[in-house]
VOGU-3710 file (C-alpha; in Angstrom, 3 decimals, decimal comma):
1> mknieqrnkr> -4,413/-99,963/175,337  -7,059/-97,590/176,679  -4,915/-96,904/179,752  -1,943/-96,011/177,542  -4,072/-93,651/175,467  -5,357/-91,977/178,628  -1,805/-91,653/179,945  -0,610/-90,064/176,705  -3,406/-87,496/176,690  -2,722/-86,709/180,334
11> levedikyiw> 0,977/-86,207/179,637  0,243/-83,828/176,766  -2,097/-81,769/178,924  0,281/-81,709/181,886  3,270/-80,832/179,732  1,571/-77,597/178,733  0,048/-77,064/182,170  3,234/-77,430/184,226  6,390/-77,076/182,138  7,997/-73,835/180,975
21> hpftqmqeye> 10,281/-74,987/178,136  13,663/-73,284/177,575  14,239/-71,104/174,505  10,592/-71,683/173,590  7,816/-69,151/173,029  5,159/-70,891/175,085  2,247/-69,044/173,447  3,264/-70,674/170,160  4,153/-74,007/171,757  0,695/-74,414/173,250
31> keqpliiekg> -0,785/-74,388/169,751  1,298/-77,347/168,611  1,076/-81,058/169,325  3,597/-81,752/172,122  6,348/-84,185/171,213  7,097/-86,254/174,308  10,062/-88,623/174,104  9,858/-91,894/175,997  12,734/-94,028/174,733  15,957/-93,910/172,749
41> kgcmlkdiyg> 18,368/-96,330/171,104  21,395/-95,463/169,028  20,661/-92,299/167,046  16,897/-92,853/167,292  14,294/-91,423/169,669  10,814/-92,820/170,233  7,818/-90,818/171,449  4,950/-91,928/173,687  3,002/-93,129/170,611  5,869/-95,309/169,397
51> teyidgvssl> 6,843/-93,031/166,493  10,594/-93,004/165,820  12,746/-89,985/164,973  16,381/-89,464/164,038  18,062/-87,433/166,786  19,468/-84,875/164,355  20,933/-82,580/167,021  22,210/-85,279/169,402  19,790/-84,167/172,135  21,109/-80,600/172,043
61> wtnvhghrka> 24,696/-81,377/171,033  25,405/-83,768/173,911  24,867/-87,371/172,810  28,056/-88,802/171,398  27,845/-92,579/171,035  24,083/-92,939/170,768  21,381/-93,560/173,341  21,512/-96,644/175,561  25,204/-97,286/174,938  25,803/-100,502/176,892
71> kidtaikqql> 29,186/-99,545/178,362  27,894/-96,248/179,769  24,655/-97,821/181,013  26,679/-100,445/182,860  29,131/-97,916/184,333  26,284/-95,892/185,833  24,588/-98,994/187,253  27,814/-100,234/188,810  28,538/-96,857/190,369  24,954/-96,572/191,639
81> akiahstllg> 25,514/-99,800/193,555  28,339/-98,041/195,433  27,274/-94,416/195,947  25,308/-91,846/193,939  26,800/-88,670/195,353  29,418/-87,444/197,777  30,655/-83,871/198,051  33,977/-82,792/196,563  34,343/-79,931/199,049  37,390/-80,951/201,054
91> isnipaieca> 37,088/-84,686/200,303  37,146/-86,716/197,093  35,715/-89,761/195,325  37,141/-92,419/193,007  35,303/-91,601/189,740  36,149/-87,885/190,042  39,848/-88,703/190,400  39,918/-91,175/187,527  37,917/-88,913/185,230  40,199/-85,943/185,957
101> rklveiapkg> 43,271/-88,033/185,113  41,747/-89,134/181,810  40,782/-85,571/180,891  44,294/-84,285/181,551  45,771/-87,153/179,518  43,761/-86,249/176,398  43,579/-82,444/176,791  45,934/-80,081/174,965  49,372/-80,365/176,553  49,876/-78,033/179,505
111> ltkvfysdng> 46,365/-78,228/180,961  46,951/-80,086/184,218  44,198/-79,240/186,699  40,460/-80,035/186,568  37,742/-78,065/188,364  34,339/-79,758/188,096  30,860/-78,275/187,774  27,650/-79,406/186,098  26,956/-77,511/182,852  28,458/-75,280/180,209
121> staaeialkm> 27,373/-72,033/181,823  29,069/-72,899/185,098  32,200/-74,108/183,310  32,474/-70,711/181,590  31,573/-68,828/184,785  34,353/-70,650/186,609  36,814/-69,819/183,831  36,136/-66,089/184,002  36,315/-66,047/187,827  39,550/-68,040/187,819
131> afqyqqqaag> 41,147/-65,656/185,341  39,976/-62,587/187,226  41,066/-63,809/190,672  44,425/-64,952/189,303  45,147/-61,434/188,094  44,167/-60,000/191,465  46,362/-62,179/193,671  48,966/-64,215/191,779  52,624/-63,240/191,580  52,328/-63,285/187,793
141> gnpkkkkfit> 49,033/-61,399/187,773  48,164/-57,723/187,444  45,336/-56,298/189,607  44,702/-53,599/187,006  43,517/-56,257/184,556  39,768/-56,378/185,205  38,137/-56,579/181,779  37,594/-59,254/179,139  37,759/-59,389/175,357  34,709/-61,203/174,012
151> mangyhgdti> 33,343/-62,069/170,579  30,345/-60,804/168,657  27,935/-63,709/168,120  29,544/-65,510/171,060  27,592/-67,717/173,440  28,900/-69,104/176,720  25,743/-69,935/178,663  22,899/-68,275/180,498  24,156/-67,385/183,971  24,894/-63,673/184,444
161> gsvslggidl> 28,672/-63,955/184,191  28,437/-66,202/181,143  25,893/-63,889/179,536  28,302/-60,989/180,116  30,803/-62,878/177,969  28,226/-63,488/175,229  27,455/-61,472/172,136  24,023/-62,444/170,826  21,602/-59,553/171,306  18,536/-61,745/170,848
171> fhatyrpllf> 19,519/-63,728/173,937  21,388/-61,124/175,952  20,154/-57,566/175,286  17,354/-57,724/177,870  19,853/-58,362/180,651  22,379/-55,697/179,677  21,808/-53,590/182,837  22,885/-56,611/184,907  26,070/-57,374/182,972  29,695/-56,296/183,256
181> esfkvqapyc> 31,167/-54,550/180,221  33,748/-56,129/177,954  35,736/-55,189/174,875  33,662/-56,722/172,094  35,411/-57,728/168,863  33,879/-58,621/165,514  34,347/-62,358/165,183  34,582/-64,089/161,789  31,310/-64,478/159,884  32,665/-65,121/156,417
191> yrcpfgkfps> 29,262/-65,300/154,689  28,349/-61,860/156,031  31,825/-60,471/156,674  31,562/-57,433/158,999  34,642/-55,993/157,265  33,250/-56,373/153,747  36,005/-58,805/152,727  36,059/-62,102/150,843  37,735/-65,153/152,429  40,234/-65,625/149,608
201> vcgleclnav> 41,686/-62,123/150,010  40,678/-61,023/153,506  44,100/-61,392/155,151  42,262/-62,301/158,378  41,095/-58,735/158,906  39,071/-60,077/161,842  42,326/-61,041/163,573  43,782/-57,597/162,989  40,737/-56,140/164,732  41,532/-58,219/167,822
211> edimkthage> 45,105/-56,985/167,888  43,949/-53,379/167,567  42,055/-53,748/170,849  44,921/-55,569/172,536  47,425/-52,884/171,536  45,322/-50,247/173,235  43,875/-52,127/176,191  46,209/-55,032/177,038  46,981/-53,449/180,411  43,282/-53,637/181,338
221> vtalvmeplv> 42,417/-57,074/179,957  42,256/-60,168/182,153  41,411/-62,662/179,424  40,046/-63,232/175,941  37,145/-65,691/175,705  36,236/-67,558/172,529  34,558/-70,634/171,109  37,352/-72,214/169,040  36,641/-72,961/165,358  32,837/-72,827/165,541
231> qgaggmlvhp> 30,531/-70,335/167,249  27,603/-72,628/167,853  24,580/-70,691/169,068  25,664/-67,688/166,985  24,648/-69,625/163,867  27,265/-72,361/163,393  29,791/-69,723/162,324  32,977/-71,474/161,217  36,209/-69,553/161,715  38,763/-69,439/158,891
241> wgylkgirel> 41,950/-71,469/159,252  44,628/-69,592/161,144  42,270/-67,496/163,230  42,435/-69,730/166,312  46,221/-70,029/166,214  46,457/-66,288/165,622  44,387/-65,601/168,733  46,700/-67,831/170,788  49,754/-65,956/169,503  48,195/-62,566/170,251
251> cskyniimia> 47,232/-63,596/173,785  50,801/-64,726/174,424  52,240/-61,560/172,856  50,131/-59,216/174,992  50,154/-61,352/178,164  46,409/-62,026/178,116  44,878/-65,253/179,431  43,206/-67,269/176,666  39,949/-69,023/177,604  38,675/-71,601/175,096
261> devavgfgkt> 35,028/-72,521/175,534  34,879/-76,052/174,098  31,492/-76,842/175,627  29,817/-77,201/172,225  32,792/-78,166/170,054  34,594/-80,643/172,303  34,552/-84,460/172,248  34,883/-85,216/168,580  32,278/-82,978/167,023  34,770/-80,977/164,916
271> gkmfaceheq> 36,608/-84,094/163,759  39,203/-84,094/166,549  38,738/-84,695/170,248  39,029/-80,959/170,928  38,725/-78,087/168,470  41,978/-76,538/169,694  43,844/-79,577/168,343  43,157/-78,528/164,743  45,674/-75,689/165,074  47,859/-77,151/167,849
281> vtpdimalak> 46,660/-74,602/170,381  46,784/-74,913/174,151  44,602/-72,316/175,875  45,315/-71,205/179,439  41,814/-72,274/180,510  39,419/-74,632/178,713  35,719/-75,138/179,511  34,109/-78,524/178,800  30,576/-79,918/179,168  27,880/-81,403/176,868
291> gisggylpla> 29,596/-84,484/175,378  31,811/-85,048/178,420  29,460/-87,693/179,866  28,413/-89,060/176,495  25,162/-87,121/176,773  24,006/-89,022/179,849  24,302/-86,857/182,966  25,041/-83,209/183,816  28,790/-82,750/184,138  31,256/-80,018/183,248
301> atltteeifr> 34,934/-79,347/183,798  37,155/-76,292/183,623  40,779/-77,225/182,902  43,688/-74,928/183,523  47,479/-74,757/183,713  49,764/-75,357/186,659  50,733/-71,671/186,561  47,186/-70,458/187,064  46,519/-73,123/189,718  49,585/-72,041/191,718
311> gflgkfeefk> 48,296/-68,485/191,739  45,648/-69,683/194,205  48,053/-71,306/196,665  48,832/-69,582/199,947  48,428/-69,643/203,687  44,929/-70,091/205,092  44,816/-66,520/206,376  45,747/-65,089/202,979  42,325/-66,168/201,581  43,678/-66,988/198,138
321> tffhghtytg> 41,319/-69,961/197,945  39,061/-70,217/194,904  35,770/-69,721/196,745  33,533/-71,349/194,181  31,705/-74,669/194,096  28,481/-76,506/193,311  26,569/-79,105/195,277  27,001/-81,781/192,615  30,587/-80,898/191,719  32,419/-84,120/190,775
331> nplacaaaia> 29,254/-86,222/191,055  30,342/-89,900/191,047  27,552/-91,091/188,749  28,297/-88,430/186,143  32,048/-89,018/186,398  31,525/-92,771/185,983  29,576/-92,074/182,800  32,351/-89,741/181,597  35,039/-92,371/182,208  33,086/-94,923/180,162
341> nleifeeerv> 32,542/-92,291/177,459  36,271/-91,599/177,175  37,092/-95,305/177,150  34,685/-95,781/174,222  36,481/-93,048/172,292  39,741/-94,953/172,733  38,541/-98,552/172,395  36,355/-97,954/169,342  38,710/-95,434/167,659  35,760/-93,081/167,373
351> veklqttieq> 37,559/-89,995/166,092  39,500/-91,993/163,511  36,383/-93,698/162,156  34,448/-90,429/162,214  36,385/-89,092/159,222  34,363/-91,276/156,841  31,119/-89,896/158,302  32,362/-86,326/157,922  33,272/-86,929/154,271  29,852/-88,465/153,551
361> fskklqtfys> 28,178/-85,525/155,309  30,118/-83,021/153,190  29,105/-84,671/149,934  25,440/-84,773/150,886  25,470/-81,144/151,994  26,801/-79,931/148,653  23,509/-80,971/147,041  21,695/-78,409/149,199  23,089/-75,595/147,041  20,611/-76,642/144,369
371> lkhvgdirqr> 17,923/-75,137/146,616  17,600/-71,475/145,697  16,980/-70,328/149,271  20,089/-71,954/150,743  22,566/-69,107/151,077  25,425/-70,722/152,953  26,405/-74,138/154,290  28,883/-74,154/157,166  30,470/-77,376/158,344  33,235/-78,403/160,681
381> gvmvgielva> 33,164/-82,117/161,435  29,568/-83,099/162,199  28,633/-79,541/163,180  26,535/-78,032/160,392  24,614/-74,808/159,856  22,492/-74,231/156,742  21,600/-70,546/156,406  18,340/-69,876/154,592  17,802/-66,582/152,767  14,959/-64,953/150,863
391> drgtkepfpv> 17,349/-63,946/148,059  20,657/-65,721/147,491  22,057/-62,934/145,341  21,580/-60,182/147,927  21,719/-62,472/151,025  18,471/-60,843/152,143  17,041/-62,795/155,082  13,462/-63,944/155,341  11,175/-61,726/157,430  11,292/-62,852/161,062
401> enktghkvim> 7,518/-63,213/161,188  7,702/-65,914/158,496  9,283/-68,259/161,069  11,028/-69,995/158,186  13,489/-71,978/160,269  10,796/-73,129/162,666  8,562/-74,242/159,810  11,420/-76,280/158,342  12,105/-78,173/161,552  8,390/-78,872/162,066
411> earrhgviir> 8,158/-80,216/158,514  11,169/-82,442/159,216  9,498/-83,690/162,381  6,537/-84,859/160,336  8,990/-87,034/158,407  10,757/-88,555/161,406  13,648/-86,156/162,052  14,222/-83,947/165,101  16,344/-80,847/164,439  16,377/-77,273/165,754
421> plgdvivlmp> 16,966/-73,918/164,084  18,981/-70,910/165,159  16,675/-68,347/163,583  16,821/-69,261/159,891  19,969/-71,330/160,270  19,080/-75,028/160,264  21,404/-76,926/162,604  22,423/-80,529/162,018  24,616/-82,232/164,595  23,885/-85,953/164,865
431> plsisaekld> 25,570/-88,365/167,298  29,047/-89,337/166,137  27,826/-92,929/165,930  25,121/-92,271/163,312  25,112/-94,890/160,535  25,664/-94,038/156,881  22,048/-94,973/156,154  20,613/-92,737/158,872  22,929/-89,873/157,925  21,603/-90,012/154,370
441> elcdvtyesi> 18,051/-90,044/155,701  18,762/-87,070/157,973  20,112/-85,074/155,028  17,360/-86,133/152,619  14,556/-85,213/155,021  16,196/-81,878/155,811  16,646/-81,134/152,098  13,004/-81,902/151,298  11,765/-79,948/154,311  13,701/-76,851/153,248
451> kivtetl> 12,407/-77,237/149,709  8,763/-77,651/150,764  8,799/-74,706/153,162  10,833/-72,170/151,180  9,126/-72,805/147,850  5,723/-72,033/149,361  6,771/-68,704/150,912
//
């Protein structure tokens, strides 16, 4: 027992001494008790002291079927007994082939080719480079098309190209001198509509704003990039029905490539396998990551059409090759996990059964409006954002220095729930496999944590 206590203290010291945590103000972090996870099972995490927590954000929106899912564990072990990694540059491997086939079979119709990478940022980076190079060299392209249409409050990752596509000043403003310019459009934010409209009578003014840019600049635009249905890191901003389909129609009308970033929304989290399915949309390029491996190993894929793929075919000396790749592209272990993940979706009818969970979630969330500092609740499937405000009537936000969102998630942690805020938007996104009992507990703890924190401010 003494050795375990010594180990735990050492780990806490060394965590602060050696690790620079992402999206974390380390000066503040060093003042808090480190939470170090050691084990997981189902929707539960266990720290080094044996304390259990509900994984309320599915380990940053990735874990789909719960931790230690036997089928995925076994798939990785079996693949490890064969080979852990082999390059995809010029040769192939069995799991990469089988995973690509499965992805094409379930993707929106018309997406036929899979280009692997290892995270959401690279999947988006690949999408923008594919679109750009296609315009430069393909028979159906236009070399004058060199710019992108991107969304306010958009987030596509943290590499420079992906940041250039983003629209969150808090994350991206510092790097502006390094970024390429795009045509930025006001995306839907119905609670704080940038056009001063109300959803019931807005006439999708936000869609009209997109067309205004396309009318003027279609001849310059390579592609439009968007997160379909829900802008995750922007604050769980849920788009109104018809917006996604309208974007597809506009891209087709003005001959602009449509890139759908489904990194956050894909693999069941919106209530369908892919968000684009809700409005029967097939993008020209689709970026996938996060839930693709069931939340086990880094893997990403960028899917595209036969037309775009053929724009890269040519003689060796023409140099039409897509000169892009990553060391662990098509990693066999990650692809084996992804295959098992997709088989679970099919065998256990995950998306079908998820509808009951979504309905339960919706009912529980409605009770949050009894809290006077809950301004808006946004939900699509199991993706939820609860926006906290100082004054519900005026929608006035809390002062940043109050750290309201952070205080709420720390209060929840004290009661056995791990969640994260986006500013003062409390994000809930549990594994799809969460039980009814644990979902109720997640909601109840979050409700009480919001109440405790906001009523003392």
